[in-house]
N, C-alpha and C positions, 0 to 999 in steps of 0.2 A: 298528774297534777295533784299535789298533796299539801296539807298544812300541818302545823304542830299545835296541839291544844293542850293546855296544862293549867294547874293552879299557879298563882303568882309564886315566883322564886323556886320553881321546880326545875329550872335550867333550860328554858326554851331558847333564849337568845344564845346561850353558850352552845347548844346543840347545832343551831343554825351556823354558828362560827365554824364548828368542826366540819360540817358539810362543805362549806365554802373552801376551807383549807385543803380538804381531801381532794376536791375537784381542781385545786390549783388555778382558781379563777384569777387570783392576783398573786404577785410574788410575796413571799413570806415577809420581806423587809417592809412592805407597805401594809401589812395586816395589823389590825388592832382589834381588841375585844369589843363585843357587841357591834360588829361592823354594819349590821342592818339597822341599828338604832341611830338615827340621824339628828335627833333633838338632844340638846344638852341635858335637859331634865331626865330624859330616858337613861342617858349614860350615868347620870349622878344617882338616880334612885334604882336603876336596874329593872325598871318596868317598861315594857314596850307599850307606847301610846298610839303611834302611827304605824299601821301595818305596812309592810314592805313586801316586795316579791322579787324573786331572783331565779333565773334559769341556770340550772346546774348540769353541765355535761358530765357524763359518767360512763366509764368503760368497765363492763362486768368481767367475771372470770373467764368467759368464753370469748372475750375481745369484741363483744357487741357494744355499739355506742348508743346510749340513751340520753334524752334530754329530760331532766326532772325539773318541773316547775314547783318551787317552794313558795307558797303564798303565806307569808308570815301573818300571824293574827295579833291584835292587841292583847296584852296580858291581863288587863283589869276587867273586873266584872261589869263595870259601868259601860263597857263598849260591846255589849252582847249583840246588838244589831249588826255592828261591823263584823263581828266574828261569824254571825250567821250567813252574811253575804259572802265572806271568804270561803266558808264551808261549801256553799252552793257552787262556788267556782271550781271545786276540786272533786276528784274521784275517790280519794282516801285521806285518812288522817292518822297521824301518830299521836297516841294518847300518852303523854309523858307523865310519869309518876315518880316522885322523889323517893328513893329507897329508905330514907330515914324518917320521912313524914307520912308516907302512905297516901291512900286515897283521901282527898279533901272535897269540900263542897263544890268548888268550881270544876273539879275533875268530873264530877257527876253531871252537872248542868251542861257542860260542853259535850259530854258523851251522848246525852239524850238528843242534843241538837244534831250531832253527826248521824245518830240512828234515824232521826226523822227524815234526813236526806238520803238514807240508804247507802251510806258510804262504807267502804272497807276500813275497818278499824284495826290498827296494829298497836297493842299495848307495849310501851317502852318503859323499863325501869331504869331510871337515871341515878347518878351519884353512888354507884356501887363501890367506889373507891373509899367512901367514908367509913370511918371506924364504927359509926352508929348505924350503918346500913343494916336493915333487917329484911333480906330479900324474901325469905319464907313467909314472913308476915304480909308483905306486899302481895305476894302470889295468892295467898288466901283471900285478901281483899279483892283482888282482881276477879277471883272466882265467885266469892260470896256477895260483894257489894256491886260489882259491875256486870256480873253474868258473862264474862269473857273467859276464854280458855287460858289458864295461867301458864300453860306449857308453850303457848305461842308468843309469850312476852319475850322481847329482846332485851338483854341486860347490857347496859352501856355506862360508860363514864364520859360525859360530854367534856369534862375538864381534861382528862388524860388522853381521850381518843379511843379508849378501849371499847370494842364492840361496834364501832362505827361502820366497818366494812360489812359486818353481818346485817346491820340495819339497812345499808344501801341495797344489798341483795334481797332483803325482805320486801323493800319498797317495790323493786322491779318485779319480783315474783308474785306478790300478793295483790298489789293495787292495779286494777285493770287500766289499759290505755284508754284515752278518750275516744268516743265514737263521734259520728257526724260526718257529713259529706261536703266537700268544697263546691259541689254542683248545686246545692240547695241555696235558698235565699240567706242573706246574712242575718245571723242572730247572735248577739253578743251581750254579755252582762257587765255593767259597770260595778266593780267592787271597791273602787277607791279613786282618788284623784289628788293631785297636788299642784300648787301654783309655782310657775317659773317666771321671774321678773321680765325676762327677755322673750319668752315664747308663749306666754299665757298658760292656760290650764293644760296639764298633761294628764290624760284620762287613762286609768288602769282598767283593762278589760280582760275577760275570758271569752274567747270565740267558741260558740257551740256548733255553728254550721255556717257555710259560705266563706267569704273571704273579705278582708278589709285591706285597702291599699290606698296609696297617695292618689289624689285627684278624684277620688270617689265621693259621691254625694251620699250622706247618711242622715238618718232620721232618729231623733231621741223620742222614744215611744210615749213617755209621760207628758212631756212639754210640747211635743210636735215641732220642736225646733229642728231646723235643717242646717247642716254644716258641710263644708268641703274638707276632706282629709288632706293635710299637708305632709304628714310623716307618720310612719308606723315603725315599731321596733320592739325588742325584748329587753328585759332587765338583766344586766349583769351588776357590777357594783355601781356603774352609771347606766345611762341609756345607750343601747346599741341598735342603730338604725337597721331595718330590714325592708325588703321590697314589699312584703305583705304579711298578714297574719291569717292563718287558716284554722280549720276545725281543730279544737282541743288546745290551741296555743294560748298562752298567757302573755300579755305584753301591754303596750301603750299606743295611743295615737295623739297627734296634735292637730287641731283644726281651727286655730285662731279663736278659741273660746276665751272670753275676757274675765269671767268670774267663776270661782269654784261652785258657787250656789246654782249655776246653770247645769251642773253635772250631779245628778242625784244618785247616791249609792243605792244599788238595787235596780236601777233603770235598765231597760232593754234598748239596744241599738239595732236598727235594721237598715238595709240599703234603700236608697231612693233613686230609682232609675230615671 
């Protein structure tokens, strides 16, 4: 489970696009830029407001199959709480830095947030295809300003797709897999939710232990509200129904919840036997 954190306009949504294209989740003819940005204003301004998540299947050089959960984060500094909950749902982050702009204020604040949660941090230098790219300058900043190893930085161009394969391999090799046992009681974090006119609130969760499945009674820890789960699933470009969600998995559940305000970001869900 990983997220991408970056200063505004350093290429976060474009990098997410390349991941999705590389994994061939949807046919190329159906693909469009900023595919995880669902709001018109996001597409118009190029700033992610509503975080999205997507499960990306990936086969590495040895032929092993991995499921990488990309939990996209809002791009604007005003959404720092939402970013912190997203980071809490992950084991690692890609710290994206524009090769022509270098390290900026939001890069630092997001880095400190990731460090507080003890996550694996992979520095990624983006836009290396630009004529104004100064890779050596950025590497010095990674060392001096961020205190990270500049030689561990992955050089990519999210626009052209250069370096994406190496970045996939770095994610698999460096970010640890999630821990947790399916035998333990259910513990899951709400990191987001959205409203569907026909199905009510769709709650986005990361499961830390236990299992959540249809017909199960669950308890919202902060409000003490109880619900019966109707459906669970994972995120592709749409929602993909599954039998259950287990430890380390990122997905959604539907439980007949009527208003988004009943699902607080950062709340914990437990099982109610």
